[in-house]
N, C-alpha and C positions, 0 to 999 in steps of 0.2 A: 787885192792884197795890201793896198795902202791902209785899209781899215784894220786889218789884222796886225800890221806893223805898228800902227798907232796904239792898239790895245796892249801889246806886249812891250811897249817902250819903257814901262815902269818896272819890269822884272829884271832880275839879275841876268846879265848876259853871260852865256857859257858857250863852250865849243861843242856841246853835245848835239848830235845830229841823229835823227831817226833813220835817215837813209843808211847810216853806217851799221845798224843792227840787222844782221842777216841770220836766218835760222841755221843753226849748226846741228847736224845729226849726231846722235850719241853712238859712240863706237863701243859695242859690247864684245868685240872680238879680241880686245887686248891691245889695239894699236894706239889707244889714247882715250881720253875722256874721263869723266869723274868717277866711273866704276871700273876703270881698267886695272887699278892696283889691288882692290879687294877681291874681285871675282875674275881675275885674269885666268886662273887655272881651273875654273869650274866648267864642266861639260854639261851644257843644257840639254843635250840629247838623252841624258839618263834621269830626267825628272820623274818619269813614271816607274822607275825601278829602284826606289830608295830602300836601303837595307840598313837597319840599326847597327852600330859598331859592335854590340855584344853578340849579334848573330853572325858576324863575319869571322868568328874564331873557327879553328879547325874542328870539325865534328868527328866523334869517334865512329869508327867503322863497325858495322854489325857483323859479328863472326858466326852467329847461329844459322839455323836453317829455317825454312818456311814451315809453319805448323809444328815446329819443335822448339818450344821456348826453353830458355836456359833453366836448368833445374836449381832450385833453391833448397838447401838442406836446413831444416829447422834445428835449433839448439837441442842438444841431447838432454833429456830430463833424467834426474837420478832415479834409478830403479830401487825398489825396496829389497831388503835382504831376502824376504820370503815372497813367493809368487802370489798372484792374485787368486789362484784357484784354491778350493777348499782342501785339496789333498796336500798342498805345499805349506799350509799354515802350521805354526809350531804347536806342539801338544799343550793342552790346558794346564797340566801340572808344571810344565816348564815355564809357562807364563806366570804361574803363581809362585814360582821359586821352590817347588817341591821336587827334590831329587832323591829317589829311593835308593840309589847306589850310595850316596853320601850318608843317608840315614842308616843304612845297613852297616857301613864302615864305622860310624860313630857308635852304633850299638855293640858291635864286636869289640871295639876299643874299651867300652865300659865293662863288658862281660869278661874280658881278658885283661886283668890289671897289669900284667907284665908285658903287654904288647906295646910297641912303640907307637905313639900317636902322631898322626900327620897334622902338622900345624896349619897347612893351607886349608884343609878340610874343616878342622876344628875351629878355625877363626870365622866361620860363616855364621850368619844370624838366621839359623834354621829353627823355627819354632813349631814345626809340624810334629816332630817327634816328642818334644817336651809336653805339648798339650795332650797328646795321646797317652803318655805315661802318667800325667797327672789325673786324667780321667780313669785310667786303669787302677791307679792307687786308691782313688776315691771309691771305685766300684768294689774293690776287694774289702775295703773298710765297711762298705755297705753290706756286703755278704756276712761280715762278722757282727752285724747289728749296730754299726757306728755310722751315723750320718754326719760326716765331717768335711763335706766339700768346701764349706766356707773357710774352715781353718786351713785346709790344704792350700787353697789359692791365696789366702791372706798371709800365711807364713812364707809361702813361695815369693810373693811380691816383696815382703820386707827383707827376706834373706838375699834376694837378687839385688836390691838397692844397697844393702850393706856391703856385699861383696864387690859391687861395682865401685863404690867409693874406696874400698880398701885396695883393690887391684890397681886403680888409677894412681894411688899414692905410692904403691910399691914398684910398679913397672915403669920403665922409661918410655915405652911406645904408647901406652894407654890402651884402653879397651872400650868397646861399645857396650851399652846396656843389653842389646840383643844377643851379643856373643855370650855374656855372663849368664843370661837367662837360658840360652840354648844348652850350655855346658852343664849347668846345675840341673836342668830338666832331664837331660839324657842320663846323668849319673843318679837319678832317682829310680832307675830300673831295679837295682838290687833291693830297694825298699819295698817294691811290689812283691818280691818273693817273700819278704818278712811278713807283710800283711796277708799274703796267701796262706802262710803257715798258721797265722793267728786264726784263720777260719776253721782249721782242722783241730788244733789243740791250743792250750793256754801257753802263753809266753812268760808267765810270772814266776816260773821255777828257775832252777839253776841252768837247765838246758836252754830255756828261753833267754836268760840273761847272756849266756855265752853266744848264742846265735845272734842276739841283738847287737852285741859288741862287735861281732864279726861283720855284720852287715854295715854298721856305721863306719868301721875302718875301710871296708870295701868301697863304699860310696865316696868317702873323703879322699882316699888314695887315688881313685880314678879321676875325680874332679881336679885335684891338685896336679896330677900328671898332665892332664889336658891343658890346664892353664899355664903350666911351665913351658910346654912345647909350643903353645900358640903365642905366648908373650915373650919368649926367650928369657925367662927368669931362672937361669941356672943357679943351683945351690939354695933355692928358696922354697923348695917343695914342702918342707915341714911347716914353714911359716904360713903357707897357703892352706895346708891340710888342716890346721887347727881350727880356723873359723868355719871351714867346710864341715868338720866333725860336729861343731856346735849346732849348725843348721840341720844336719841330718839326724842329730840326736833328738831334736824336737819332733821330727816325723816319726822316729822310732818310739817315742813316748806315746804318741797318738795311736800307734799300732799295738803297743803292749797293753796300755790301759784304755 
């Protein structure tokens, strides 16, 4: 030991002793030690049953029955107005806008000049009747030896355009081109009677002149009556009847000559 003492004689002398260091056991139970504060309340017996915090919330109880899942009702889809079957489909004429009842009512209004016109029906853009009447007028002219289909359709288009501009300037509500063409076409019906008479006898005599003047007045009066009732133009029937008489006078000239 004397050699060891001589070897350490040059080092710093301290009171540190190896004998004073004794192993101290770690206390994990919370009585003391370096881990007693941080893990004092942790139960190491539950290490194998760790459950995340989001799974520890209260679960909803199942109220259904076994093999009988909860019914889910899908959103209701809008049903069409007509059914899917062929019998429930609308008629073809109704889809095309052809109403024979309205055509008959307009025809009776033209044939009876003193009859009160229904403005709701007369304001429709029905062109089925006018097309038929134009074809009938051209056919009667053809029977008299006059091929005038081009003049009939040309004068009709120009006359409808002129009346359309005039009525929009005179009325407060305005009118569509289809309505003007429909009314003028329906009121062409008396002119078909005049062209039918021209097939049998000549209209260039006094009787023919009187008959032609009567037919022109009939057509113009019926057309002006319908325009007045449809557009609520009270007190302006004579103003509307004058341009209508000029238009139907051209058709009368075709029939006579």
